[in-house]
C-alpha positions in Angstrom: 37.2 -5.0 -258.4 33.8 -3.7 -259.2 30.6 -3.7 -257.1 27.5 -2.8 -259.0 24.9 -1.6 -256.4 21.1 -1.3 -256.3 19.6 2.0 -255.2 19.7 0.9 -251.5 23.4 0.4 -251.6 23.4 -3.4 -251.4 25.9 -5.4 -253.3 24.7 -7.2 -256.4 27.8 -8.9 -257.7 31.5 -9.0 -256.8 34.5 -10.1 -258.7 38.2 -9.5 -258.7 40.5 -9.2 -261.8 44.3 -8.6 -262.1 45.3 -5.1 -263.0 48.7 -3.8 -263.9 49.0 0.0 -263.3 52.3 0.0 -265.3 50.4 -1.1 -268.4 47.9 1.0 -270.3 45.1 1.4 -267.8 42.5 2.5 -270.4 42.8 -0.7 -272.4 42.5 -2.8 -269.3 39.5 -1.0 -268.0 37.7 -0.8 -271.3 38.1 -4.6 -271.7 36.6 -5.3 -268.3 33.7 -2.8 -268.8 33.0 -4.0 -272.3 32.7 -7.6 -271.0 30.3 -6.5 -268.3 28.2 -4.4 -270.7 27.9 -7.4 -273.0 26.8 -9.7 -270.2 23.1 -10.5 -270.9 22.4 -10.8 -267.1 23.8 -7.4 -266.1 24.6 -5.4 -269.2 21.2 -3.7 -269.5 21.1 -2.8 -265.8 24.4 -0.8 -265.9 23.6 2.9 -265.9 27.1 4.2 -265.3 30.6 3.3 -264.2 32.4 4.7 -261.1 36.1 4.7 -260.6 37.7 5.2 -257.1 41.4 6.0 -257.5 43.9 6.7 -254.8 45.7 10.0 -255.0 44.9 13.6 -256.1 41.9 13.4 -258.5 40.2 16.3 -260.3 36.7 14.8 -260.7 35.4 17.8 -262.7 38.0 17.2 -265.5 38.3 13.5 -264.9 42.1 13.7 -264.5 44.3 11.8 -262.1 46.7 14.6 -261.1 48.9 12.4 -259.0 48.7 8.8 -257.8 52.0 7.7 -256.2 50.7 4.3 -255.4 49.8 3.6 -259.0 52.6 5.6 -260.5 50.3 7.9 -262.5 50.4 11.6 -263.0 48.3 14.0 -265.2 46.4 11.0 -266.6 43.0 12.1 -268.3 41.4 8.7 -267.4 37.7 9.7 -267.3 37.5 11.6 -270.6 39.3 8.8 -272.5 37.1 6.1 -271.0 34.0 8.1 -271.6 34.9 8.3 -275.3 35.2 4.5 -275.4 32.2 3.4 -273.4 28.4 3.8 -274.0 27.5 4.8 -270.4 28.5 7.7 -268.2 31.9 7.4 -266.4 32.6 9.1 -263.1 35.9 9.3 -261.2 37.0 10.5 -257.8 39.5 10.0 -255.1 38.9 6.7 -253.3 38.3 8.4 -249.9 35.8 10.8 -251.4 34.1 7.9 -253.2 33.7 6.1 -249.9 32.5 9.3 -248.3 29.8 9.5 -250.9 28.7 6.0 -249.8 28.7 7.2 -246.2 26.6 10.2 -247.1 24.0 8.0 -248.9 23.9 4.9 -246.7 25.9 5.5 -243.5 26.8 8.6 -241.4 24.7 10.8 -243.6 21.5 9.2 -242.3 22.0 11.0 -239.1 24.3 13.9 -239.9 24.4 16.6 -242.6 28.0 17.6 -241.7 30.7 15.0 -240.9 34.2 13.9 -241.6 35.5 10.5 -242.9 39.0 9.6 -241.8 40.7 7.0 -244.1 43.7 5.2 -242.6 45.8 2.9 -244.7 48.5 3.1 -247.3 47.8 6.9 -247.1 45.8 9.2 -244.9 42.8 10.8 -246.4 39.8 12.8 -245.2 36.3 13.1 -246.7 34.5 16.3 -245.8 30.7 16.6 -246.0 29.2 20.0 -245.3 25.5 20.7 -245.8 25.1 17.2 -247.3 27.6 18.0 -250.1 31.0 16.5 -250.6 33.6 19.2 -250.4 36.2 18.7 -253.2 37.9 22.1 -253.4 39.6 23.6 -256.5 40.9 20.9 -258.8 39.7 18.2 -256.4 42.6 18.7 -253.9 40.4 18.9 -250.7 40.8 16.1 -248.2 44.6 15.5 -248.5 44.7 15.2 -244.7 47.8 13.0 -244.8 49.8 16.0 -246.1 49.1 18.3 -243.1 52.6 19.3 -242.0 53.4 18.4 -238.4 57.2 18.4 -238.4 59.3 20.4 -240.9 62.3 18.3 -240.0 60.4 15.0 -240.2 60.7 12.1 -242.6 60.4 12.7 -246.4 57.0 12.3 -247.9 55.9 11.0 -251.3 54.6 14.6 -252.0 58.1 15.9 -251.9 57.9 17.7 -248.5 58.9 16.5 -245.1 57.1 15.7 -241.9 53.6 15.2 -243.3 51.1 13.5 -241.1 51.1 10.5 -243.4 54.8 9.9 -242.7 53.8 9.2 -239.1 50.5 7.4 -239.4 50.2 5.6 -242.7 50.8 1.9 -242.6 54.0 2.1 -244.5 55.3 4.8 -242.2 54.4 2.7 -239.1 56.4 -0.2 -240.5 59.3 2.0 -241.3 59.3 3.7 -237.9 59.1 0.3 -236.1 62.2 -0.9 -238.1 64.0 2.4 -237.4 63.4 2.0 -233.7 64.8 -1.5 -233.7 61.4 -3.0 -232.9 61.5 -5.2 -236.0 64.4 -6.8 -237.9 63.0 -5.5 -241.2 60.2 -3.4 -242.6 57.2 -5.7 -242.2 53.7 -5.7 -243.7 50.5 -4.5 -241.9 49.5 -8.1 -241.0 52.8 -8.6 -239.1 52.5 -5.2 -237.3 49.0 -6.3 -236.2 50.4 -9.6 -234.9 53.1 -7.9 -233.0 50.7 -5.5 -231.5 48.3 -8.3 -230.6 51.0 -10.1 -228.6 52.2 -6.8 -227.1 55.7 -7.0 -228.6 57.9 -4.4 -226.9 57.3 -0.8 -228.2 54.8 -1.6 -230.9 51.7 -0.5 -229.1 53.5 2.7 -227.9 54.5 3.5 -231.5 50.9 3.1 -232.7 49.5 5.2 -229.8 51.9 8.0 -230.7 50.7 7.8 -234.4 47.1 7.8 -233.2 47.7 10.9 -231.1 49.2 12.7 -234.1 46.1 11.8 -236.1 43.8 12.9 -233.3 45.5 16.2 -232.7 45.3 17.1 -236.4 41.7 15.8 -236.7 40.6 17.9 -233.7 41.8 21.0 -235.5 39.7 20.2 -238.6 36.7 19.4 -236.4 37.0 22.8 -234.6 37.4 24.7 -237.9 34.4 23.1 -239.6 32.2 22.6 -236.4 31.2 19.0 -237.4 29.8 16.6 -234.8 30.6 13.2 -236.3 33.7 11.5 -237.6 33.8 8.0 -239.2 37.0 6.0 -239.5 37.5 3.7 -242.5 40.5 2.2 -244.3 42.7 -0.8 -245.0 44.5 -0.4 -241.7 41.3 -1.0 -239.6 43.0 -4.0 -238.0 45.5 -1.6 -236.4 42.8 0.8 -235.2 42.4 -0.6 -231.7 46.0 0.4 -231.1 45.9 3.7 -233.0 42.7 4.6 -231.1 44.5 4.4 -227.7 46.2 7.7 -228.8 43.6 9.0 -231.2 40.6 9.2 -229.0 42.2 11.1 -226.0 43.8 13.5 -228.4 40.5 14.3 -230.2 38.4 14.5 -227.1 41.0 16.7 -225.4 41.2 19.0 -228.5 37.7 19.5 -229.7 35.5 22.4 -228.5 32.3 20.4 -228.5 31.2 16.8 -228.4 32.1 14.5 -231.3 30.6 11.1 -232.3 33.3 8.8 -233.5 32.4 5.7 -235.5 34.5 2.9 -236.9 33.4 1.0 -240.0 34.3 -2.6 -240.6 36.4 -2.8 -243.7 37.0 -5.2 -246.6 38.4 -4.8 -250.1 35.0 -4.0 -251.6 34.5 -0.8 -249.7 36.1 1.6 -252.1 34.4 -0.2 -255.0 31.1 0.3 -253.2 32.1 4.0 -253.0 32.7 4.1 -256.7 29.2 2.7 -257.3 27.9 5.4 -255.0 29.3 8.0 -257.3 27.0 6.8 -260.0 24.1 6.5 -257.6 24.6 10.0 -256.3 24.8 11.5 -259.8 21.7 9.5 -260.9 19.7 10.7 -257.9 20.9 14.3 -258.4 19.9 14.3 -262.1 16.4 13.1 -261.2 
């Protein structure tokens, strides 16, 4: 999906195309971008291409260090695409890309320092300090889902055990619901939401527990960085009312000062809008 944006962050055009991460990603992306650039209605208006990719991304080198969801590791995606396309190509982690959009068009309008908590197939955190996205060495900052909370906990995709993600990501919620006998099988997020909505036994308690774990960990980051705002985004937004029952009390009971908590409506274009914001941010900075 791609969402070219104007300088006020509004969406100009949206479309969705099939993508197979097991096939050559470069050839697929080049084909799509070449078609866009050749389009007489939009080609001349494209000033850059942004890529928002889940996983550990090194934006300085343009390398996908690890993307478990896509099955990629040590993939130099940006340099190869940049060699094949006539406009600048920027890449970042999907959460940091959406954090860039928040900085330009959302939370950043009122706050110079804030956090973005992304809850979905993984757990990520965008960090803005002094109006700058904190990326850390090799782009590893913000891997909030891999904060360890239980050394004897479930195995994580990162190879360790008991990471926050193994308690609060959507796949983990589904697995824990099944393990507790609350569902006959591991169900998708939509079914978890339905069960929570009808107050099926144990489901809301499970989500409140996960929300509390998220809140306790988030409160620690808030206290260390002394931010005053946190914005929640992510594909699991439909579950947030049930996660929030545990999250908000844990945060409010753990932070040293007041914290404004905001929740953004979500759809599948949000990370694509973040990818466009990478280009807008770089364009504004260069000027």
